[in-house]
N, C-alpha and C positions, 0 to 999 in steps of 0.2 A: 610728328606734331608740327603744325604751322607755327612759325615764330610769333610769339606774342599771344597765342591762344590760351584762354583761361581754362584750367582743368576744373571741372565741376565734381565735387565730392558729395556723395549722398550722406545725409545725416542719420545717425541711429535714432530709432523711435524713442520718444520720451516715455517716462514711466511715472506712475502715481501709486499711492497706497490706498487700500480700501479696508474698511472694517467688516465688509460683507463676508460671511462664512461660505466658503466653497469647498468642494471635494473633488479629488481625481477619480473617485470610486463610486460614482452615481449608479453604476450597473449592479452594485451590491443589493439594490432593491429587488432584483431577481432572486437572489439567494434568501433574502428575508421572506419572500413569498413562499419559497420552497420549504424553508424551515417551519413556517407556520402550518402549511398544508400537510407536511409529513407528520406533524404532531410529536416531534422528538423532544421538544422542551417539556411538553406535558408528561411524557414518560420519565424524563429526568427528575421531575418533581417527586415521583414515587420512589426514587432510589436514594441510598444513603450518602449523597454528596455532602461534603463538609460545608457547614454554614458558619458565617462570622458570629463571634460572640456579642458584638455590638450591633444595635439596630441601625447605626450610622454606616455600617460596612456595606460594600457593594453586594448586590445579589449574586449568588454563585451561578445562577442561570445566565446573567448578563456577562459574568466573567468567562464562562464557557463559550457563549455565543460570540463574544468579541475576540476570544482566542481563535476560534474558527476563522473569523473574518481576517485576522492577522495572517494566518496561514494562507488563505486564498489570495490575498493581495501581495504575497511574496515574503512575509516575515519568516525568518529562519532561526531566530534565537530570541530569548526573552527581552533583550534590549530593543528589538524591533517593534515590540508592542507599544512603544511610545508613539508610533504613527497613529494608532487608534486614539490615544488619549487626547490629541490635539485636533482631531477631526470632528467638528461640531455637527456637520451634516450627517455623517455616519451615525452619530448619536441620535439624531432625529429620525433617520431611516429605520433604525432598530428599536427606537423608543427606550433607550437606556436612560436610567435616571442619573447615572454617573458614568464617566469614562475612566475605567480602571487605570491605575499607574502600574509601572513595571513591578514594583514591590507587591502590589495587590495580587498579581498573577503568581509570583513566587511563593507568597504566603499561602495562597489557596492550594497550590499543588503540594506544598510541604506538609499539609494536613493529611495527605493520603498515606495509608499504611497498606499492608498486604490485604487485609480483610476488606477494607473500603474499596480498593482498586478492583479486586475480584468481584465484589458485590455490585459495583456500579457497571463495569464494562461487560462482564459476562451477561448480566440481565439486559443491558441496553442492546447488545448485539443480538441476543435471543429475540427480543421484541422486534428489532429492525428487520431481521431476516424472516420473521413470521409474516411481514407485510410483502415479501417478495414472492410472486406467484410462480415459482419454479419448483417442480416436484423433485428433480434429481440434480445434484451438483457434482462437478469434478473438483475434488479438493487437492490442492497442491501444497505440500508441506516443504518449507524452505527455511534456511537460516542465513543470516548475514552478519557482517561485522560493522559496528559503529565505533569509529576511532574517537578517543577522548584525549583531551589535552590538560587535564587537571588531576585532582586527587579525589574524584567522586567515588562513592560507595559502589562496590562491584566492578569498578573500572580497574582491571588488572591486565597484565601481559598474558596474551594467549595467541591463538592463530589469527594473524593479521597480515594477509598477503600484500596489501598495498602500503602499510606503514609498519614494517617489522620492528618489533621492540616497543611499540607504542601501547599504552593502555587502551582497553576497549571494552565494550559490552557486546554480547553475542545473542541478539534476539532471535526468537523462533516465530514464524508467521505462517498462518494458514490462509491461503488464497482460494477464492472461488473463481475458477478459470472461466466459467460460462458467462458470468456477469461482471468480471473484473472488479471484484471487491475483496475486502479482507474480513474473514469470518472471525478470526481471533489472533492475538499476538501477546507474547510475553517477553519482557526484557530479562536477560540473564547475565551473570558475570562473564568477563571476557575469556576466562580460562575454562569455560564450560564446553564439553563436547556437544556435537550436534544432536546426539541421542539422549542427552541428559534431560531428565524430567519430561521426556516426550510422552510417556504414558499418561501422566497427570494432565499435561497440556491437551492431549487428544481427548481425554475424558471430559474436560471442560468444553472443548469444541463440539463434542457429541451432545452435550447439554444445550448448546446454542442451536445446533442444527437438527439433531436426532439422527440416528443411524439410517432410518428409512429414507432420508433425503440425500444420502451420499451414494452416488453411483459408482465412483471410481476414486481411488487415492493414488497420487503420484508423489514420489519423494526422491531426494538425492541419496547418495551412499551413506550419509551420516545417519540415516534411519534404517540401515541394514542391520537389524537387531532381532534375534530370535524371539525374545519376549514380546516385542512390538508386533512382529508378524503373527504370533499366536493370538494376540489380542484382536487383531483385525479379522483373523479367521474365526475366532469365537463369536464375533459379531456378524459373520457371513458378509464381510465387505470385500470387494474386489480391489486389487492393488497392483501397481507396477512400480518397483523401487530399484534404483541403481545399486549395483553390488559393490561392496568394499572388498578389494582383492586380498587374498592370502595365499600361502604356499600351496595348500590343497587345491584351491580353485584354479590356481595357475597350472597345476599339473593336469587337472581335468581338461583345461583348454588346450594344453600342449598335445594331449593324447586324443583329442577329438578329431575325427576324420570325416564325418558326414556333413560336408559343407554344401549349401545350396546357394548358387549365384543368383542374386536378385537384381543386380545392376552392374555396370562396368566398374570393377574394382571393389564391389561390396558382396560379401558372402555372409550367410546366416546359418547358425546351427543352434542346437539345444540339447540339454541333458538334465538328468535329475541329480540333485545334490542334497546331502544331509551332513550338516555340521555336527561336531561331537556332542554338543549340548542340546541338539534338536531331537524331538521325538518322531519326526517324520521327514520324508524327502520332499523337496520343493523344486519347482520347475525353474531352470535358468535358461535365458535366451542370450546367445552370444552373437555379436556383430563384429566382423573384422573388415577393415578397409585398407586397401593398398595405398601407401603414402606415395607410391610412384605415379599411380593413375589419379589419386585424389590427395594432392599435397596439403590441402586445407582441411582434411578430415579430422574429426574429434576422436578422442580415445587415448589409450595408453600403449606405449611400446613395451610389451611384456617380455619379449625375448630378444633383446638387443645382441646377446652373445651368440645367438644361433643364426647362421647365414640364411637358412631356409625360411625363417619366420621374422627376421628383423625388419622386413619391409611392410609389416602390418601393424595397425593400431586396433585395439580391442575395446569393446564396450560390453558390459554384462548387466542383465536385468533379471530380477526375480519377480515372478508373477503367479497368480492363481487364476488368471483369465484363461478361457478355453479358446481364444482366438489364435490364428496363425501367427508365427513369430514376426513376420513382416508387419502385421497389423499392430502387434504389441509395441514394436519399435516406433511405428508412426504415432501411436497414441502418446508415448513417452516424450517424443520430440516436441510435441505441442506444449509441454511443460516449460519450455524455454521462455514462454511469455511471462512467467513469474519473475524471471530475472529483469525483464523490462519494467515490471511493476515496482521492484525493489529500487531500481535506478530512479524511477519517477518519484518514489517516496523520499529518496535521499536528496535529489537535486531540485525537485519542484515543490515538495511539501515540507522541507526542513526537518525530516525525521531524525537526522543526526544532531540537530542544533539545540533543541530545547532541553538543556541538561542542568540539573541541580546537584547539590552535594548528596542529598539523601537518595538512596536507591529507588524507593517506591514513589518518591516525588518525580524522579526522572521517568519512571515507568508510567506514571499517570499521565504526564505530558506526552510521552511517546504514544500511548494508546489513544489519547485525545486527538492527536494528529491523524491517526488512522480513522477515527470517526469523521473528521473533516474530509478525509480522502473518500470515504464511502458516500458522504453527502454530495461531494462534487461529482462522483461517478453516477449517482442518482440523477443529478442535473444533466450530465452528458447523455445518459440513455433515455431518461424520461421526458426531457424537455428539448434538448438539441436534436436528438434522434438522427445523428449522422452516421453514415456507414464507417467512415474513418474516425477512430477515436482520437480526438484532439488532446494535446497536452494542456496542463493547467496554464502555462505561459501563453499559449495561443488563445485559450478561453478568456484569460485575463485581459488580453489585448482587444479581443473582439467584443466581449460582453461586459466586463467589469470596469475597464478604464474609460469611463464616461464622465466628463466634467459635469458637475451638478451643483445646484444651490437650492435653498428652501425659500419659497415665496408664499405670499398669502393671497388666497382667492376667497373674498368674503371673510368668513370666520374659519376657513379651512387652511391648513398648511399643504402646499403642493411642492413636490420635488420637480424642479426644472432640469431637464437633461439636454446637454448640448450635443445634438446628433444631426448629422447631415440628412437631408431629405430622403436620399436613396436608401438609407439604412433604417429609417423609421418603420417601414412596413415589416421588415424582418424582426425588429425588436417587438413590435406590436404582436407579431405571431407568437413570440416566446411568452409574453405576458398572457396572451389568450390561452395558451396551453396550461399555464399555471392556475388559471381560474378554475379549471376542471380537474386539477391534480388532487388525488386523494389515494388512500390505501384501499386495496392492494396497489403497490406501486406499478405504474405502467411501463415495465421494462421486460425485455425478452432476452433469453440466453443467446450468447454469441457463439454459435457452433461453427 
């Protein structure tokens, strides 16, 4: 520095306050259009949703719609719904008469009991998937663990691999793999086994979809149950289900000698198996992979004590498909996408977070999150129509997080969106697709 030179310091920008109502979520105008064109609120009016006792209370349809909006903009617990309450522009976009408070949401969901929850969500899903022009679905049955940190009903200690000893709920979910949506879901106590209530759950799912629309059922080993398999066979449904290992099956695998090599370090075999309580034999497909050639392979080490077999991991599947064993295995491996859907629901849609003391209040909020998920999936496939399925956080950044305010043009209110010129053509394209959007929903299965 030259001696005596003055150092120029930049000054921070000044600030002022304004009473003008603005929002960070002007892009929610897209979802408002989708909701209206889909007709889901019209259907909800026909269902036994709880209504307030006072005429001054918030409309339950507005509570539900604003709850979806909270999920889409990143809310993960009931306290986050306060974001909606203080956003006057969102109120104008969705034409809500009132912005619900946090207690409004909790009171609404606390009015649900088992009968109301089943009556609302089963019928709503039945109507929704009747609008989807897909004749056959691949149905993936899965369960997961929702860790809880309080004393909520049904929140008890059970199988919890990530938070051992913590209370949890153990929901069961039916995914539609072809269109990446949720057909049905139940919340269950944390100490419930995977197969618990699976027959009743599946019968409700059948009521939603009908057996004629289910082309294949895939499930993990928690659904390896003779009564459930008999139910599927009585309905003439095809299935591939992971096998829960026992001593008899382990002995079958040990004595199996007809292995066919299908790739380096991968062998396949099959045999017929009949458990003691079964009336018939069923086909078992066995995959064994060498941990030496494939150190990252999946499966279980069944024979660690036997030097000849200790270098293999095994996977077993039961099926009534007539396909070759390699094709059965390929079909089952595609089920791994349901694990991605569960992660997305937990970390993007706050499936774990909307929890209340009453069990059926928590279940109602849980199932309402899944409706929000299906609507967002409808937006992804029916409007965005991109080959790569974007996450909610990406869509939130690209489509929803648009600064906006309400202005008047003559006697009309106009939503002003702050969007760079180069993005306006793309957004105009999305709005134009919504103009012609109607049932049946314009989505195609993802094969």
